[in-house]
matplotlib code that plots the C-alpha trace (Angstrom):
import matplotlib.pyplot as plt

x = [0.0, 1.3, 1.2, 1.3, 1.5, -2.2, -3.3, -0.9, -1.6, -5.5, -5.0, -3.0, -5.1, -7.3, -4.4, -3.5, -0.2, -2.3, -2.2, 1.6, 2.2, 1.6, 4.0, 1.9, 0.8, 2.2, 2.9, 3.4, 5.5, 8.8, 12.2, 12.8, 11.5, 10.2, 10.5, 6.8, 6.1, 6.5, 2.7, 3.2, 5.4, 8.9, 7.9, 4.8, 6.6, 8.2, 9.2, 9.2, 11.3, 12.7, 12.1, 16.0, 16.1, 13.1, 14.8, 18.1, 16.3, 13.7, 15.8, 19.1, 19.1, 15.8, 16.2, 19.8, 18.6, 16.1, 18.8, 21.4, 18.8, 17.7, 21.5, 22.3, 19.0, 19.3, 19.5, 19.0, 16.0, 15.3, 14.2, 10.9, 10.0, 8.1, 10.1, 8.7, 9.7, 13.3, 13.5, 12.7, 14.4, 17.8, 17.9, 17.3, 19.9, 22.5, 22.7, 23.5, 24.0, 20.6, 19.0, 20.3, 19.1, 15.8, 15.0, 15.9, 13.7, 10.8, 11.5, 11.3, 8.2, 6.4, 8.3, 6.9, 3.4, 2.8, 3.0, 0.4, -2.7, -0.8, -1.0, -4.0, -4.5, -4.6, -8.0, -9.9, -8.0, -4.8, -5.6, -6.8, -3.2, -1.3, -3.2, -2.5, 1.1, 2.4, -0.2, -1.3, -0.2, 1.8, 3.9, 4.2, 5.7, 8.0, 9.2, 9.6, 11.9, 14.0, 14.4, 15.5, 18.0, 19.6, 20.0, 23.9, 25.0, 22.6, 19.1, 15.4, 13.0, 9.8, 6.3, 5.1, 2.1, 2.5, -1.0, -3.4, -0.6, 2.2, 6.1, 8.8, 12.2, 15.2, 17.1, 20.5, 21.1, 18.5, 16.7, 13.0, 10.3, 9.3, 12.5, 11.0, 7.4, 6.1, 3.8, 5.5, 3.0, 5.5, 9.1, 11.4, 14.5, 17.4, 20.1, 21.9, 20.6, 17.1, 17.5, 21.0, 20.5, 17.3, 18.5, 22.2, 22.9, 19.6, 18.1, 15.5, 14.1, 13.6, 12.1, 9.4, 8.6, 8.0, 5.9, 3.9, 3.4, 3.7, 2.8, -0.6, -2.2, -5.4, -3.6, -1.4, -4.9, -6.4, -3.1, -3.3, -7.0, -6.5]
y = [0.0, 3.4, 6.3, 10.1, 12.5, 13.3, 9.4, 8.6, 11.6, 11.0, 7.4, 8.0, 10.6, 8.3, 5.8, 5.0, 6.9, 9.8, 8.6, 8.1, 11.8, 14.3, 16.9, 19.6, 17.8, 15.9, 12.2, 10.2, 7.2, 6.9, 5.4, 3.5, 6.2, 5.0, 6.8, 7.4, 5.7, 8.0, 8.8, 8.6, 7.0, 8.5, 9.8, 11.5, 15.0, 15.1, 17.4, 19.8, 17.4, 14.2, 10.4, 10.4, 13.3, 11.6, 8.3, 9.7, 12.4, 10.2, 6.9, 8.0, 11.2, 11.2, 7.5, 8.3, 10.9, 8.4, 5.5, 8.0, 9.4, 5.9, 5.0, 8.2, 8.1, 4.4, 4.0, 7.6, 9.5, 10.9, 7.3, 7.8, 11.0, 11.6, 12.8, 16.4, 16.4, 15.2, 18.2, 20.7, 19.3, 18.5, 22.0, 23.5, 21.1, 21.9, 18.2, 19.1, 15.8, 14.5, 17.8, 17.8, 14.6, 14.8, 18.1, 16.7, 13.6, 15.9, 18.6, 16.0, 14.4, 17.6, 18.2, 15.3, 15.4, 19.0, 17.8, 15.0, 16.1, 18.6, 22.4, 24.5, 28.0, 29.4, 29.9, 31.0, 32.1, 31.5, 33.7, 36.2, 36.0, 36.0, 39.3, 41.1, 39.6, 40.2, 41.5, 38.1, 34.8, 35.9, 38.2, 35.5, 33.0, 35.6, 36.3, 32.9, 32.3, 35.4, 34.1, 30.8, 32.2, 34.1, 31.0, 30.6, 27.2, 24.4, 25.0, 25.6, 28.5, 28.2, 29.6, 29.9, 30.6, 33.7, 34.4, 35.4, 36.4, 34.7, 35.1, 33.7, 32.5, 31.2, 28.9, 27.2, 23.5, 21.5, 24.7, 24.4, 26.5, 23.6, 24.1, 27.4, 26.1, 27.8, 26.0, 25.5, 25.5, 25.0, 24.0, 24.1, 22.2, 24.2, 21.8, 20.9, 17.3, 18.2, 20.3, 19.9, 16.8, 18.9, 22.5, 22.4, 25.8, 27.4, 27.4, 30.2, 28.1, 25.1, 27.1, 28.7, 25.3, 23.7, 26.3, 26.9, 23.3, 21.1, 22.3, 21.4, 24.9, 23.2, 21.2, 24.0, 26.3, 23.4, 23.6, 27.0, 27.1, 24.1]
z = [0.0, -1.1, 1.6, 1.3, 3.8, 3.8, 4.1, 6.6, 8.7, 8.3, 9.3, 12.4, 13.6, 15.5, 16.5, 19.8, 19.6, 20.6, 24.4, 24.0, 23.5, 26.1, 26.1, 27.1, 30.4, 33.1, 32.3, 35.6, 34.3, 36.1, 34.9, 32.8, 30.4, 27.0, 23.9, 22.5, 18.8, 16.0, 15.5, 11.5, 9.0, 8.6, 5.1, 6.2, 6.7, 3.2, 1.4, 4.2, 6.4, 4.5, 5.5, 5.9, 8.2, 10.4, 10.6, 11.8, 14.1, 15.7, 15.5, 16.6, 18.4, 20.1, 20.8, 22.1, 24.7, 26.3, 26.5, 28.1, 30.4, 31.6, 32.4, 34.2, 36.6, 37.5, 41.3, 41.9, 43.4, 39.7, 38.9, 40.8, 39.0, 35.9, 32.8, 33.3, 37.0, 36.1, 33.7, 36.3, 39.2, 37.2, 36.1, 39.5, 41.0, 38.3, 37.3, 33.7, 32.1, 33.4, 32.5, 28.9, 28.3, 29.9, 28.4, 24.9, 25.2, 26.5, 23.8, 21.0, 22.5, 21.9, 18.5, 16.7, 18.5, 17.0, 13.6, 14.0, 11.8, 9.3, 9.1, 9.8, 11.1, 14.6, 15.7, 18.8, 21.7, 20.0, 17.1, 19.4, 21.3, 18.3, 16.9, 20.6, 21.0, 17.3, 15.0, 13.4, 12.8, 9.9, 11.8, 14.7, 12.2, 10.9, 14.3, 15.0, 11.8, 12.9, 16.4, 15.0, 12.9, 15.9, 18.1, 18.2, 17.4, 18.6, 20.3, 19.9, 19.1, 21.2, 21.0, 24.7, 26.6, 28.9, 30.6, 27.7, 25.5, 23.6, 23.5, 21.5, 22.9, 21.5, 23.8, 23.2, 23.4, 25.4, 26.8, 27.3, 28.8, 30.8, 33.0, 34.1, 34.6, 31.4, 29.0, 25.6, 22.5, 19.7, 19.6, 16.5, 16.6, 15.2, 16.1, 12.7, 12.6, 12.4, 9.1, 7.3, 5.2, 3.7, 4.0, 4.6, 6.1, 5.3, 8.6, 8.3, 5.2, 7.5, 10.3, 8.0, 6.1, 9.4, 10.7, 7.3, 6.3, 9.2, 12.7, 13.5, 14.7, 15.5, 18.0, 19.2, 19.7, 21.6, 24.0, 24.5, 25.2, 27.8]

ax = plt.figure().add_subplot(projection="3d")
ax.plot(x, y, z, "-o")
ax.set_aspect("equal")
plt.show()
């Protein structure tokens, strides 16, 4: 059976993978932490993100963070915490290796989930917030592209809920709003492994394509309102 992006995303929209990803909430499972299944086929995000990139990004990098995290937290108090709690506590206690791997595991959980269902337009309270905070959705996306280009080296650009408004922050390396108890709505990975095979050094092009073609803005609108 031949799959294209539309058919795969439609098929998986009602699948059990929905329950495996809950980046906006607080999953209670403690160690050993398990990488959620990818909620679509590796080729479902093409051409914006190729199957080869997804395979390496999800299968090697994301999986690697979970593997390393489980090794690091074994027989420590962190093993009894949820993934989200590990992120927050390790940041506060300065356990850098644990934080980096836990945060990257969590960041990528949100990253893959936000694409499930395909691109749509912000609506409801998110649309109102985009207008208030940036002048509208187009301006919001332009600011995210610009912020992503400013991140030096490796990191993430985040759309964050700030009360009834929105903020955009660029954070280096494993940086995540979760560590500051803030609600991340959209996270775009600007580590080179996320885009270099497809875009080489054209990072802004990658961020723009992800925001305009892949992010499920209906899903983001639900997260903002929730």
